[in-house]
A tleap script that builds the chain and sets N, CA, C and O, in Angstrom:
source leaprc.protein.ff14SB
mol = sequence {
  NMET ALA GLU ILE TYR THR CYS TYR ASN PRO
  ASP GLU LEU PRO ALA ILE ALA ALA ARG LEU
  VAL GLU PHE GLN ASN ASP LYS ARG ILE PHE
  ALA PHE HIE GLY GLU MET GLY ALA GLY LYS
  THR THR PHE ILE LYS SER ILE CYS THR PHE
  LEU ASP VAL THR ASP THR VAL SER SER PRO
  THR PHE ALA ILE VAL ASN GLU TYR LEU THR
  SER GLY SER GLY THR VAL TYR HIE PHE ASP
  LEU TYR ARG ILE LYS SER TRP THR GLU LEU
  LEU GLU ILE GLY TYR GLU ASP TYR PHE PHE
  SER GLY ASN TYR CYS LEU LEU GLU TRP PRO
  GLU LYS ILE VAL ASN LEU LEU PRO GLU GLU
  THR VAL HIE VAL THR ILE ALA VAL SER PRO
  ASP GLY ASN MET ARG THR ILE THR CPHE
}
set mol.1.N position { 0.046 5.066 3.025 }
set mol.1.CA position { -1.373 5.302 3.716 }
set mol.1.C position { -1.957 5.223 2.896 }
set mol.1.O position { -1.932 5.975 1.922 }
set mol.2.N position { -2.961 3.864 3.137 }
set mol.2.CA position { -3.767 4.270 1.591 }
set mol.2.C position { -4.807 5.143 1.291 }
set mol.2.O position { -5.322 5.642 2.291 }
set mol.3.N position { -5.369 5.548 0.004 }
set mol.3.CA position { -6.562 6.298 0.360 }
set mol.3.C position { -7.757 5.531 -0.050 }
set mol.3.O position { -7.445 4.360 -0.269 }
set mol.4.N position { -8.677 5.705 -0.184 }
set mol.4.CA position { -10.018 4.833 -0.588 }
set mol.4.C position { -11.115 5.817 -1.280 }
set mol.4.O position { -10.919 6.862 -0.659 }
set mol.5.N position { -11.680 5.960 -1.785 }
set mol.5.CA position { -12.676 6.264 -2.193 }
set mol.5.C position { -13.891 5.581 -3.079 }
set mol.5.O position { -13.909 4.596 -3.817 }
set mol.6.N position { -14.910 6.549 -2.678 }
set mol.6.CA position { -16.384 5.296 -3.473 }
set mol.6.C position { -17.161 6.345 -4.320 }
set mol.6.O position { -17.638 7.427 -3.977 }
set mol.7.N position { -17.150 5.480 -5.972 }
set mol.7.CA position { -17.771 6.160 -6.885 }
set mol.7.C position { -19.075 5.889 -7.331 }
set mol.7.O position { -19.274 4.880 -8.008 }
set mol.8.N position { -19.867 6.553 -7.080 }
set mol.8.CA position { -21.220 5.945 -7.868 }
set mol.8.C position { -21.741 6.316 -9.304 }
set mol.8.O position { -22.641 5.758 -9.931 }
set mol.9.N position { -20.942 7.424 -9.694 }
set mol.9.CA position { -20.928 7.938 -11.372 }
set mol.9.C position { -19.993 8.030 -11.462 }
set mol.9.O position { -19.171 8.299 -10.586 }
set mol.10.N position { -19.806 7.796 -12.761 }
set mol.10.CA position { -18.673 8.077 -13.924 }
set mol.10.C position { -17.397 9.439 -13.157 }
set mol.10.O position { -16.212 9.590 -12.860 }
set mol.11.N position { -19.112 10.343 -13.169 }
set mol.11.CA position { -18.513 11.959 -13.086 }
set mol.11.C position { -17.696 12.238 -11.433 }
set mol.11.O position { -17.112 13.232 -11.002 }
set mol.12.N position { -17.929 11.104 -10.905 }
set mol.12.CA position { -16.513 11.774 -10.168 }
set mol.12.C position { -15.395 11.106 -10.013 }
set mol.12.O position { -14.784 10.722 -9.015 }
set mol.13.N position { -15.163 10.997 -11.461 }
set mol.13.CA position { -13.731 10.211 -11.699 }
set mol.13.C position { -12.554 10.977 -11.750 }
set mol.13.O position { -11.416 10.544 -11.568 }
set mol.14.N position { -12.903 12.233 -12.027 }
set mol.14.CA position { -11.704 12.990 -12.398 }
set mol.14.C position { -11.332 13.954 -10.798 }
set mol.14.O position { -10.663 14.987 -10.772 }
set mol.15.N position { -11.546 13.727 -10.390 }
set mol.15.CA position { -11.689 14.411 -8.937 }
set mol.15.C position { -10.582 13.286 -8.043 }
set mol.15.O position { -9.606 13.604 -7.362 }
set mol.16.N position { -11.179 11.758 -8.350 }
set mol.16.CA position { -10.158 10.652 -7.864 }
set mol.16.C position { -9.077 10.620 -8.437 }
set mol.16.O position { -8.070 10.222 -7.851 }
set mol.17.N position { -9.058 11.157 -10.088 }
set mol.17.CA position { -8.049 10.902 -10.890 }
set mol.17.C position { -6.831 11.541 -10.834 }
set mol.17.O position { -5.723 11.066 -11.081 }
set mol.18.N position { -7.297 13.316 -10.287 }
set mol.18.CA position { -6.350 13.959 -9.714 }
set mol.18.C position { -5.943 14.278 -8.661 }
set mol.18.O position { -5.144 15.178 -8.404 }
set mol.19.N position { -6.529 13.474 -7.881 }
set mol.19.CA position { -6.140 13.305 -6.318 }
set mol.19.C position { -4.531 11.776 -6.365 }
set mol.19.O position { -3.519 11.562 -5.697 }
set mol.20.N position { -4.922 11.405 -7.047 }
set mol.20.CA position { -4.239 10.042 -7.365 }
set mol.20.C position { -3.041 10.545 -8.132 }
set mol.20.O position { -1.930 10.015 -8.160 }
set mol.21.N position { -3.389 11.540 -8.692 }
set mol.21.CA position { -1.724 11.698 -9.542 }
set mol.21.C position { -0.773 13.147 -8.575 }
set mol.21.O position { 0.441 13.347 -8.550 }
set mol.22.N position { -1.667 13.778 -8.022 }
set mol.22.CA position { -1.529 14.752 -6.979 }
set mol.22.C position { -1.085 13.709 -5.860 }
set mol.22.O position { 0.137 13.593 -5.943 }
set mol.23.N position { -1.600 12.900 -4.843 }
set mol.23.CA position { -1.230 12.680 -4.102 }
set mol.23.C position { 0.057 11.286 -4.243 }
set mol.23.O position { 0.579 10.744 -3.269 }
set mol.24.N position { 0.244 11.062 -5.206 }
set mol.24.CA position { 1.853 10.465 -6.107 }
set mol.24.C position { 2.680 10.987 -6.577 }
set mol.24.O position { 3.480 10.228 -7.124 }
set mol.25.N position { 2.930 12.160 -6.645 }
set mol.25.CA position { 2.945 13.230 -7.812 }
set mol.25.C position { 4.658 12.916 -8.086 }
set mol.25.O position { 5.146 13.710 -8.890 }
set mol.26.N position { 5.552 11.954 -7.572 }
set mol.26.CA position { 6.693 11.788 -8.221 }
set mol.26.C position { 7.189 10.568 -8.620 }
set mol.26.O position { 8.372 10.332 -8.869 }
set mol.27.N position { 5.369 9.044 -8.735 }
set mol.27.CA position { 5.404 8.110 -9.200 }
set mol.27.C position { 4.683 8.778 -10.632 }
set mol.27.O position { 3.946 9.705 -10.969 }
set mol.28.N position { 5.363 7.745 -11.152 }
set mol.28.CA position { 4.898 7.747 -12.814 }
set mol.28.C position { 4.309 6.350 -13.075 }
set mol.28.O position { 3.364 6.369 -13.864 }
set mol.29.N position { 4.650 5.148 -12.595 }
set mol.29.CA position { 3.841 3.447 -13.095 }
set mol.29.C position { 2.581 3.482 -11.994 }
set mol.29.O position { 2.792 3.441 -10.782 }
set mol.30.N position { 1.677 3.537 -12.389 }
set mol.30.CA position { 0.425 2.798 -11.935 }
set mol.30.C position { 0.315 1.556 -12.336 }
set mol.30.O position { 0.741 1.162 -13.422 }
set mol.31.N position { -0.438 0.631 -11.240 }
set mol.31.CA position { -0.835 -0.732 -11.893 }
set mol.31.C position { -2.226 -0.758 -11.386 }
set mol.31.O position { -2.639 -0.817 -10.228 }
set mol.32.N position { -2.941 -0.693 -12.672 }
set mol.32.CA position { -4.628 -0.855 -11.963 }
set mol.32.C position { -5.772 -3.049 -11.966 }
set mol.32.O position { -5.958 -4.080 -12.612 }
set mol.33.N position { -5.974 -2.571 -11.141 }
set mol.33.CA position { -6.072 -4.398 -10.622 }
set mol.33.C position { -8.003 -3.803 -10.420 }
set mol.33.O position { -8.617 -2.917 -9.826 }
set mol.34.N position { -8.351 -5.173 -11.505 }
set mol.34.CA position { -9.539 -4.880 -10.504 }
set mol.34.C position { -10.529 -6.010 -12.081 }
set mol.34.O position { -10.025 -6.095 -13.201 }
set mol.35.N position { -11.507 -6.500 -11.813 }
set mol.35.CA position { -12.174 -7.774 -12.472 }
set mol.35.C position { -12.536 -6.860 -13.901 }
set mol.35.O position { -12.330 -5.652 -14.023 }
set mol.36.N position { -13.047 -7.644 -14.796 }
set mol.36.CA position { -13.445 -7.433 -16.464 }
set mol.36.C position { -14.215 -6.499 -15.787 }
set mol.36.O position { -14.600 -6.552 -14.619 }
set mol.37.N position { -14.346 -5.914 -16.354 }
set mol.37.CA position { -15.298 -5.214 -16.357 }
set mol.37.C position { -15.511 -3.599 -15.267 }
set mol.37.O position { -16.569 -2.971 -15.311 }
set mol.38.N position { -14.597 -3.255 -14.573 }
set mol.38.CA position { -14.310 -3.050 -13.285 }
set mol.38.C position { -14.246 -1.034 -13.080 }
set mol.38.O position { -14.364 -0.247 -12.140 }
set mol.39.N position { -13.982 -0.934 -14.630 }
set mol.39.CA position { -13.655 0.627 -15.006 }
set mol.39.C position { -12.640 0.769 -15.126 }
set mol.39.O position { -12.365 1.903 -14.734 }
set mol.40.N position { -10.989 -0.231 -15.797 }
set mol.40.CA position { -10.419 0.177 -15.389 }
set mol.40.C position { -9.665 1.174 -16.268 }
set mol.40.O position { -8.764 1.823 -15.736 }
set mol.41.N position { -10.031 1.419 -17.962 }
set mol.41.CA position { -10.242 1.419 -18.684 }
set mol.41.C position { -10.335 3.268 -18.766 }
set mol.41.O position { -9.644 4.116 -19.331 }
set mol.42.N position { -11.623 3.324 -17.843 }
set mol.42.CA position { -12.961 4.416 -17.610 }
set mol.42.C position { -12.120 5.364 -16.713 }
set mol.42.O position { -12.096 6.592 -16.798 }
set mol.43.N position { -11.546 4.713 -15.984 }
set mol.43.CA position { -10.792 5.536 -14.875 }
set mol.43.C position { -9.028 6.114 -15.481 }
set mol.43.O position { -8.398 7.169 -15.404 }
set mol.44.N position { -8.796 4.864 -16.017 }
set mol.44.CA position { -7.382 5.352 -17.018 }
set mol.44.C position { -7.640 6.708 -18.233 }
set mol.44.O position { -6.801 7.608 -18.270 }
set mol.45.N position { -8.454 6.729 -18.870 }
set mol.45.CA position { -9.422 8.514 -19.526 }
set mol.45.C position { -9.326 9.419 -18.314 }
set mol.45.O position { -8.505 10.335 -18.363 }
set mol.46.N position { -9.969 9.286 -17.382 }
set mol.46.CA position { -9.667 10.481 -16.545 }
set mol.46.C position { -8.396 11.143 -16.163 }
set mol.46.O position { -8.088 12.335 -16.137 }
set mol.47.N position { -7.600 9.841 -15.812 }
set mol.47.CA position { -6.265 10.165 -15.620 }
set mol.47.C position { -5.639 10.867 -16.604 }
set mol.47.O position { -5.055 11.947 -16.516 }
set mol.48.N position { -5.883 9.864 -17.951 }
set mol.48.CA position { -5.084 11.424 -18.903 }
set mol.48.C position { -5.829 12.478 -19.295 }
set mol.48.O position { -5.362 13.506 -19.785 }
set mol.49.N position { -7.112 12.234 -19.072 }
set mol.49.CA position { -7.253 14.266 -19.176 }
set mol.49.C position { -7.176 15.088 -17.924 }
set mol.49.O position { -7.509 16.268 -18.037 }
set mol.50.N position { -6.691 14.546 -16.447 }
set mol.50.CA position { -6.339 15.117 -15.969 }
set mol.50.C position { -4.575 15.420 -16.269 }
set mol.50.O position { -3.967 16.363 -15.763 }
set mol.51.N position { -4.098 14.618 -16.993 }
set mol.51.CA position { -2.438 14.860 -17.312 }
set mol.51.C position { -2.867 15.781 -18.651 }
set mol.51.O position { -1.915 15.705 -19.427 }
set mol.52.N position { -3.451 16.244 -18.968 }
set mol.52.CA position { -3.848 16.685 -20.461 }
set mol.52.C position { -3.186 16.177 -21.618 }
set mol.52.O position { -2.504 16.823 -22.414 }
set mol.53.N position { -3.484 14.798 -21.638 }
set mol.53.CA position { -3.463 14.236 -23.006 }
set mol.53.C position { -4.420 14.387 -24.062 }
set mol.53.O position { -5.631 14.323 -23.852 }
set mol.54.N position { -3.913 14.587 -25.194 }
set mol.54.CA position { -4.432 15.377 -26.517 }
set mol.54.C position { -5.014 14.620 -27.423 }
set mol.54.O position { -5.808 15.015 -28.278 }
set mol.55.N position { -4.505 13.150 -27.201 }
set mol.55.CA position { -4.655 11.927 -28.152 }
set mol.55.C position { -6.189 11.144 -28.038 }
set mol.55.O position { -6.913 11.950 -27.453 }
set mol.56.N position { -6.684 10.363 -28.239 }
set mol.56.CA position { -8.067 10.103 -28.130 }
set mol.56.C position { -7.253 8.927 -27.257 }
set mol.56.O position { -6.138 8.584 -27.650 }
set mol.57.N position { -7.807 8.354 -26.129 }
set mol.57.CA position { -7.999 7.747 -25.063 }
set mol.57.C position { -8.292 5.874 -25.129 }
set mol.57.O position { -9.314 5.503 -24.552 }
set mol.58.N position { -7.530 4.916 -25.719 }
set mol.58.CA position { -8.699 4.092 -26.298 }
set mol.58.C position { -7.673 2.557 -25.391 }
set mol.58.O position { -6.493 2.735 -25.092 }
set mol.59.N position { -8.373 1.222 -25.096 }
set mol.59.CA position { -7.910 0.421 -24.710 }
set mol.59.C position { -7.042 -0.510 -25.501 }
set mol.59.O position { -7.309 -1.278 -26.425 }
set mol.60.N position { -6.141 -0.278 -24.996 }
set mol.60.CA position { -4.900 -0.716 -26.200 }
set mol.60.C position { -5.062 -2.865 -25.994 }
set mol.60.O position { -4.102 -3.546 -25.634 }
set mol.61.N position { -6.048 -3.284 -26.233 }
set mol.61.CA position { -5.962 -4.426 -25.542 }
set mol.61.C position { -5.546 -5.708 -27.095 }
set mol.61.O position { -5.403 -6.924 -27.218 }
set mol.62.N position { -5.505 -4.660 -27.868 }
set mol.62.CA position { -4.511 -6.045 -29.147 }
set mol.62.C position { -3.182 -5.171 -29.676 }
set mol.62.O position { -2.292 -5.674 -30.362 }
set mol.63.N position { -3.198 -4.053 -29.325 }
set mol.63.CA position { -1.404 -3.346 -29.696 }
set mol.63.C position { -1.264 -3.495 -28.255 }
set mol.63.O position { -0.346 -2.710 -28.017 }
set mol.64.N position { -1.682 -4.133 -26.901 }
set mol.64.CA position { -0.492 -4.190 -25.555 }
set mol.64.C position { 0.183 -2.761 -25.211 }
set mol.64.O position { 0.890 -2.695 -24.205 }
set mol.65.N position { -0.012 -1.609 -26.020 }
set mol.65.CA position { 0.229 -0.381 -25.350 }
set mol.65.C position { 0.011 0.800 -26.136 }
set mol.65.O position { 0.779 0.946 -27.086 }
set mol.66.N position { -0.663 1.470 -25.992 }
set mol.66.CA position { -0.557 2.693 -26.544 }
set mol.66.C position { 0.318 4.405 -25.584 }
set mol.66.O position { 0.564 4.767 -24.433 }
set mol.67.N position { 0.521 5.079 -27.394 }
set mol.67.CA position { 1.228 6.188 -26.873 }
set mol.67.C position { 0.876 7.636 -27.156 }
set mol.67.O position { 0.993 8.171 -28.258 }
set mol.68.N position { 0.357 8.311 -25.862 }
set mol.68.CA position { -0.443 9.168 -25.872 }
set mol.68.C position { 0.650 10.847 -25.384 }
set mol.68.O position { 1.684 10.905 -24.718 }
set mol.69.N position { 0.086 11.650 -25.861 }
set mol.69.CA position { 1.003 13.126 -25.745 }
set mol.69.C position { -0.376 13.792 -25.390 }
set mol.69.O position { -1.527 13.653 -25.802 }
set mol.70.N position { 0.489 14.892 -24.070 }
set mol.70.CA position { -0.031 15.410 -23.895 }
set mol.70.C position { 0.565 17.163 -24.344 }
set mol.70.O position { 1.627 17.518 -24.854 }
set mol.71.N position { -0.371 17.790 -23.992 }
set mol.71.CA position { -0.224 19.667 -24.270 }
set mol.71.C position { 0.715 19.808 -23.905 }
set mol.71.O position { 1.184 20.795 -24.473 }
set mol.72.N position { 1.516 19.329 -23.103 }
set mol.72.CA position { 2.727 20.045 -22.509 }
set mol.72.C position { 4.028 19.151 -23.091 }
set mol.72.O position { 4.891 18.837 -22.270 }
set mol.73.N position { 4.207 18.674 -24.698 }
set mol.73.CA position { 4.983 17.872 -24.683 }
set mol.73.C position { 5.353 16.794 -24.041 }
set mol.73.O position { 6.475 16.505 -24.457 }
set mol.74.N position { 4.865 15.733 -22.919 }
set mol.74.CA position { 4.749 14.747 -22.372 }
set mol.74.C position { 4.471 13.449 -23.388 }
set mol.74.O position { 3.999 13.481 -24.525 }
set mol.75.N position { 4.891 12.362 -22.654 }
set mol.75.CA position { 3.853 11.667 -23.013 }
set mol.75.C position { 3.238 10.975 -22.131 }
set mol.75.O position { 3.703 11.011 -20.992 }
set mol.76.N position { 2.121 10.215 -22.368 }
set mol.76.CA position { 1.505 8.739 -21.503 }
set mol.76.C position { 1.512 7.062 -22.262 }
set mol.76.O position { 1.103 6.641 -23.344 }
set mol.77.N position { 2.108 6.499 -21.229 }
set mol.77.CA position { 1.787 4.991 -21.710 }
set mol.77.C position { 0.958 4.175 -21.836 }
set mol.77.O position { 1.426 3.265 -21.152 }
set mol.78.N position { -0.289 3.698 -22.361 }
set mol.78.CA position { -0.935 3.178 -21.583 }
set mol.78.C position { -1.164 0.878 -21.896 }
set mol.78.O position { -1.506 0.027 -22.718 }
set mol.79.N position { -0.802 1.022 -20.918 }
set mol.79.CA position { -0.840 -0.994 -21.392 }
set mol.79.C position { -2.016 -1.364 -20.867 }
set mol.79.O position { -2.636 -0.793 -19.970 }
set mol.80.N position { -2.381 -2.593 -21.607 }
set mol.80.CA position { -3.604 -3.563 -21.441 }
set mol.80.C position { -2.167 -5.141 -21.759 }
set mol.80.O position { -1.324 -5.325 -22.637 }
set mol.81.N position { -2.551 -5.863 -20.609 }
set mol.81.CA position { -2.024 -6.486 -20.345 }
set mol.81.C position { -2.743 -7.893 -20.255 }
set mol.81.O position { -2.240 -8.724 -19.499 }
set mol.82.N position { -4.133 -8.296 -21.125 }
set mol.82.CA position { -5.129 -9.143 -20.848 }
set mol.82.C position { -4.355 -10.259 -21.816 }
set mol.82.O position { -4.044 -11.408 -21.503 }
set mol.83.N position { -4.173 -9.687 -22.884 }
set mol.83.CA position { -3.879 -10.802 -23.832 }
set mol.83.C position { -2.635 -11.493 -23.616 }
set mol.83.O position { -2.597 -12.676 -23.955 }
set mol.84.N position { -1.404 -10.855 -23.011 }
set mol.84.CA position { 0.053 -11.366 -23.254 }
set mol.84.C position { -0.537 -12.673 -22.439 }
set mol.84.O position { -1.268 -12.806 -21.458 }
set mol.85.N position { 0.129 -13.549 -23.313 }
set mol.85.CA position { 0.613 -15.519 -22.531 }
set mol.85.C position { 1.935 -15.463 -21.398 }
set mol.85.O position { 2.152 -16.288 -20.510 }
set mol.86.N position { 2.825 -14.094 -21.756 }
set mol.86.CA position { 3.817 -14.063 -20.764 }
set mol.86.C position { 4.176 -12.812 -20.850 }
set mol.86.O position { 3.854 -12.000 -21.717 }
set mol.87.N position { 5.013 -12.631 -19.717 }
set mol.87.CA position { 6.018 -11.455 -19.082 }
set mol.87.C position { 7.304 -11.465 -20.140 }
set mol.87.O position { 8.012 -10.503 -20.440 }
set mol.88.N position { 7.385 -12.682 -20.564 }
set mol.88.CA position { 8.429 -12.595 -21.877 }
set mol.88.C position { 8.002 -11.406 -22.535 }
set mol.88.O position { 8.543 -10.321 -22.321 }
set mol.89.N position { 6.727 -11.618 -23.601 }
set mol.89.CA position { 6.555 -10.709 -24.441 }
set mol.89.C position { 6.553 -9.152 -24.391 }
set mol.89.O position { 6.257 -8.533 -25.413 }
set mol.90.N position { 6.833 -8.576 -23.384 }
set mol.90.CA position { 7.091 -7.946 -22.322 }
set mol.90.C position { 8.572 -7.391 -22.818 }
set mol.90.O position { 8.761 -6.502 -23.648 }
set mol.91.N position { 9.390 -8.008 -22.228 }
set mol.91.CA position { 10.578 -8.136 -22.804 }
set mol.91.C position { 11.032 -7.814 -24.260 }
set mol.91.O position { 11.947 -7.054 -24.580 }
set mol.92.N position { 9.925 -8.797 -25.378 }
set mol.92.CA position { 10.343 -7.846 -26.480 }
set mol.92.C position { 10.013 -7.286 -26.441 }
set mol.92.O position { 10.442 -6.679 -27.421 }
set mol.93.N position { 8.853 -6.247 -25.659 }
set mol.93.CA position { 8.623 -5.180 -26.780 }
set mol.93.C position { 9.863 -4.072 -26.271 }
set mol.93.O position { 9.987 -2.928 -26.710 }
set mol.94.N position { 10.741 -4.723 -25.231 }
set mol.94.CA position { 11.814 -3.354 -24.466 }
set mol.94.C position { 10.821 -2.258 -23.670 }
set mol.94.O position { 10.657 -1.065 -23.925 }
set mol.95.N position { 10.029 -3.342 -22.282 }
set mol.95.CA position { 9.478 -2.147 -21.204 }
set mol.95.C position { 9.856 -1.478 -20.523 }
set mol.95.O position { 9.373 -0.539 -19.889 }
set mol.96.N position { 11.431 -2.214 -20.642 }
set mol.96.CA position { 12.503 -0.917 -19.718 }
set mol.96.C position { 12.269 0.598 -20.168 }
set mol.96.O position { 11.984 1.633 -19.567 }
set mol.97.N position { 12.548 0.218 -21.646 }
set mol.97.CA position { 12.447 1.855 -22.069 }
set mol.97.C position { 10.852 2.800 -22.170 }
set mol.97.O position { 10.831 3.895 -22.731 }
set mol.98.N position { 9.936 2.351 -21.716 }
set mol.98.CA position { 8.254 3.163 -21.771 }
set mol.98.C position { 9.183 3.209 -19.824 }
set mol.98.O position { 9.815 4.225 -19.537 }
set mol.99.N position { 9.075 1.823 -18.592 }
set mol.99.CA position { 8.577 1.972 -17.623 }
set mol.99.C position { 9.944 2.705 -17.225 }
set mol.99.O position { 9.607 3.059 -16.095 }
set mol.100.N position { 11.559 3.287 -17.404 }
set mol.100.CA position { 12.451 4.077 -17.026 }
set mol.100.C position { 12.134 4.778 -17.651 }
set mol.100.O position { 13.005 5.581 -17.316 }
set mol.101.N position { 11.344 5.539 -18.710 }
set mol.101.CA position { 11.114 6.936 -19.611 }
set mol.101.C position { 11.033 7.986 -18.320 }
set mol.101.O position { 11.048 9.131 -18.771 }
set mol.102.N position { 10.966 7.983 -17.134 }
set mol.102.CA position { 10.252 9.226 -16.721 }
set mol.102.C position { 8.982 9.708 -17.377 }
set mol.102.O position { 8.808 10.926 -17.383 }
set mol.103.N position { 7.538 8.481 -18.251 }
set mol.103.CA position { 6.918 8.677 -18.393 }
set mol.103.C position { 5.712 7.924 -17.370 }
set mol.103.O position { 5.848 6.923 -16.666 }
set mol.104.N position { 4.283 8.946 -17.602 }
set mol.104.CA position { 3.262 7.526 -17.064 }
set mol.104.C position { 3.362 6.618 -17.446 }
set mol.104.O position { 3.202 6.509 -18.662 }
set mol.105.N position { 3.640 5.583 -16.756 }
set mol.105.CA position { 2.710 3.869 -17.624 }
set mol.105.C position { 1.628 4.109 -16.734 }
set mol.105.O position { 1.510 4.577 -15.602 }
set mol.106.N position { 0.731 3.553 -17.769 }
set mol.106.CA position { -0.838 2.871 -17.033 }
set mol.106.C position { -1.135 1.688 -17.364 }
set mol.106.O position { -1.324 1.380 -18.540 }
set mol.107.N position { -1.233 0.729 -16.236 }
set mol.107.CA position { -1.051 -0.779 -16.843 }
set mol.107.C position { -2.797 -1.585 -15.961 }
set mol.107.O position { -3.390 -1.692 -14.888 }
set mol.108.N position { -2.848 -1.868 -17.134 }
set mol.108.CA position { -4.102 -3.313 -16.692 }
set mol.108.C position { -3.821 -4.312 -16.896 }
set mol.108.O position { -3.043 -4.674 -17.779 }
set mol.109.N position { -4.512 -5.126 -15.961 }
set mol.109.CA position { -4.281 -5.942 -15.965 }
set mol.109.C position { -3.007 -6.634 -15.299 }
set mol.109.O position { -2.819 -7.798 -15.651 }
set mol.110.N position { -1.896 -5.959 -14.175 }
set mol.110.CA position { -0.302 -6.301 -14.174 }
set mol.110.C position { -0.342 -7.552 -13.320 }
set mol.110.O position { 0.646 -8.247 -13.557 }
set mol.111.N position { -1.033 -8.002 -12.537 }
set mol.111.CA position { -0.765 -9.624 -12.728 }
set mol.111.C position { -0.183 -10.208 -12.963 }
set mol.111.O position { 0.430 -10.918 -12.166 }
set mol.112.N position { 0.008 -10.240 -14.824 }
set mol.112.CA position { 0.625 -10.950 -15.801 }
set mol.112.C position { 2.052 -10.534 -15.330 }
set mol.112.O position { 2.936 -11.389 -15.285 }
set mol.113.N position { 2.292 -9.280 -14.987 }
set mol.113.CA position { 3.926 -8.971 -15.387 }
set mol.113.C position { 4.743 -8.590 -13.817 }
set mol.113.O position { 5.803 -7.973 -13.709 }
set mol.114.N position { 3.704 -9.287 -12.423 }
set mol.114.CA position { 4.395 -8.299 -11.421 }
set mol.114.C position { 5.290 -9.441 -11.139 }
set mol.114.O position { 4.908 -10.195 -10.244 }
set mol.115.N position { 6.586 -9.760 -11.824 }
set mol.115.CA position { 8.394 -9.686 -11.607 }
set mol.115.C position { 9.102 -8.513 -11.983 }
set mol.115.O position { 10.088 -8.012 -11.442 }
set mol.116.N position { 8.330 -8.063 -13.195 }
set mol.116.CA position { 8.868 -6.917 -13.662 }
set mol.116.C position { 8.272 -5.320 -13.376 }
set mol.116.O position { 8.544 -4.282 -13.979 }
set mol.117.N position { 7.291 -5.568 -12.136 }
set mol.117.CA position { 6.666 -3.978 -12.187 }
set mol.117.C position { 8.224 -3.696 -11.074 }
set mol.117.O position { 8.859 -4.546 -10.451 }
set mol.118.N position { 8.469 -2.132 -11.167 }
set mol.118.CA position { 8.825 -1.807 -10.086 }
set mol.118.C position { 8.479 -1.536 -8.940 }
set mol.118.O position { 7.339 -1.208 -8.610 }
set mol.119.N position { 9.562 -1.663 -8.121 }
set mol.119.CA position { 9.091 -1.147 -6.735 }
set mol.119.C position { 8.409 -0.081 -6.590 }
set mol.119.O position { 7.626 -0.049 -5.641 }
set mol.120.N position { 8.505 1.013 -7.430 }
set mol.120.CA position { 7.540 2.191 -6.877 }
set mol.120.C position { 6.558 2.283 -6.801 }
set mol.120.O position { 5.923 2.935 -5.972 }
set mol.121.N position { 5.904 1.170 -8.296 }
set mol.121.CA position { 4.652 0.897 -8.327 }
set mol.121.C position { 3.705 1.539 -7.916 }
set mol.121.O position { 3.641 1.189 -6.737 }
set mol.122.N position { 2.785 2.370 -8.119 }
set mol.122.CA position { 1.609 2.618 -7.236 }
set mol.122.C position { 0.504 1.407 -8.010 }
set mol.122.O position { 0.107 1.247 -9.164 }
set mol.123.N position { 0.279 0.709 -6.727 }
set mol.123.CA position { -0.830 0.133 -7.013 }
set mol.123.C position { -2.302 0.798 -6.688 }
set mol.123.O position { -2.600 1.544 -5.755 }
set mol.124.N position { -3.188 0.255 -7.832 }
set mol.124.CA position { -4.978 0.809 -7.755 }
set mol.124.C position { -5.999 0.252 -7.964 }
set mol.124.O position { -6.624 0.475 -9.001 }
set mol.125.N position { -6.473 -0.702 -6.940 }
set mol.125.CA position { -7.564 -1.170 -6.958 }
set mol.125.C position { -9.192 -0.542 -7.064 }
set mol.125.O position { -9.777 0.380 -6.496 }
set mol.126.N position { -9.610 -1.637 -8.188 }
set mol.126.CA position { -11.202 -0.804 -8.153 }
set mol.126.C position { -11.803 -2.177 -7.919 }
set mol.126.O position { -11.235 -3.250 -8.125 }
set mol.127.N position { -12.992 -1.996 -7.475 }
set mol.127.CA position { -13.901 -3.352 -6.575 }
set mol.127.C position { -14.772 -3.253 -7.255 }
set mol.127.O position { -14.643 -2.158 -7.802 }
set mol.128.N position { -15.899 -3.870 -7.702 }
set mol.128.CA position { -17.216 -3.216 -7.893 }
set mol.128.C position { -18.485 -4.112 -6.722 }
set mol.128.O position { -18.921 -5.260 -6.804 }
set mol.129.N position { -18.699 -3.315 -5.975 }
set mol.129.CA position { -19.969 -3.471 -5.403 }
set mol.129.C position { -20.593 -4.670 -5.806 }
set mol.129.O position { -20.546 -4.926 -7.009 }
set mol.130.N position { -21.112 -5.383 -5.127 }
set mol.130.CA position { -22.512 -6.476 -5.787 }
set mol.130.C position { -23.452 -6.166 -6.770 }
set mol.130.O position { -23.514 -6.936 -7.729 }
set mol.131.N position { -24.156 -5.254 -6.738 }
set mol.131.CA position { -25.332 -5.026 -7.298 }
set mol.131.C position { -24.471 -3.972 -8.937 }
set mol.131.O position { -25.052 -3.849 -10.015 }
set mol.132.N position { -23.425 -3.540 -8.706 }
set mol.132.CA position { -22.419 -2.964 -9.692 }
set mol.132.C position { -22.068 -1.622 -9.637 }
set mol.132.O position { -21.020 -1.117 -10.039 }
set mol.133.N position { -23.256 -0.943 -8.980 }
set mol.133.CA position { -23.655 0.208 -8.898 }
set mol.133.C position { -22.387 1.190 -8.664 }
set mol.133.O position { -22.386 2.321 -9.150 }
set mol.134.N position { -21.038 0.571 -7.700 }
set mol.134.CA position { -20.516 1.528 -6.532 }
set mol.134.C position { -18.977 0.855 -7.058 }
set mol.134.O position { -18.680 -0.330 -7.213 }
set mol.135.N position { -18.290 1.877 -7.226 }
set mol.135.CA position { -16.802 1.191 -7.015 }
set mol.135.C position { -15.926 1.849 -6.295 }
set mol.135.O position { -15.753 3.061 -6.166 }
set mol.136.N position { -15.305 0.804 -5.766 }
set mol.136.CA position { -14.244 1.272 -4.412 }
set mol.136.C position { -13.118 1.193 -5.139 }
set mol.136.O position { -12.615 0.263 -5.770 }
set mol.137.N position { -12.499 3.338 -4.787 }
set mol.137.CA position { -10.785 2.928 -5.711 }
set mol.137.C position { -10.024 3.469 -4.447 }
set mol.137.O position { -10.356 4.457 -3.792 }
set mol.138.N position { -8.941 2.646 -4.217 }
set mol.138.CA position { -8.002 2.294 -3.453 }
set mol.138.C position { -6.684 2.392 -3.862 }
set mol.138.O position { -6.152 1.755 -4.771 }
set mol.139.N position { -6.270 3.089 -3.261 }
set mol.139.CA position { -4.403 3.231 -4.423 }
set mol.139.C position { -3.277 3.806 -2.543 }
set mol.139.O position { -2.068 4.031 -2.592 }
savepdb mol mol.pdb
quit
């Protein structure tokens, strides 16, 4: 069953991030869908805060993947797939090592690699209202 949240202010994101992680407590791969500027990276920052990431969280636009450490000795991988031209680029960096590590993998622009996403991937959609003042987050 899908959960739907309405967000008018970024201050609401931590509670939604906590709900997402708790709701899918055994899932580790999250695919974030939404148009440019929808707030995918901002929401991922809230998730990383909930997961107690100790590193600075930023979009890995040119690096493709950033690795963040948590205070509990865990690792979170943050992918930005916007600039990849083909899913084969992910093969070249050894995506399996990330996806099947048991660590959290947070993916922006997953549409580029749909055929590589594991079946248990949690899809998160962020839709922007026409006036830009509200986000609807569905997972």
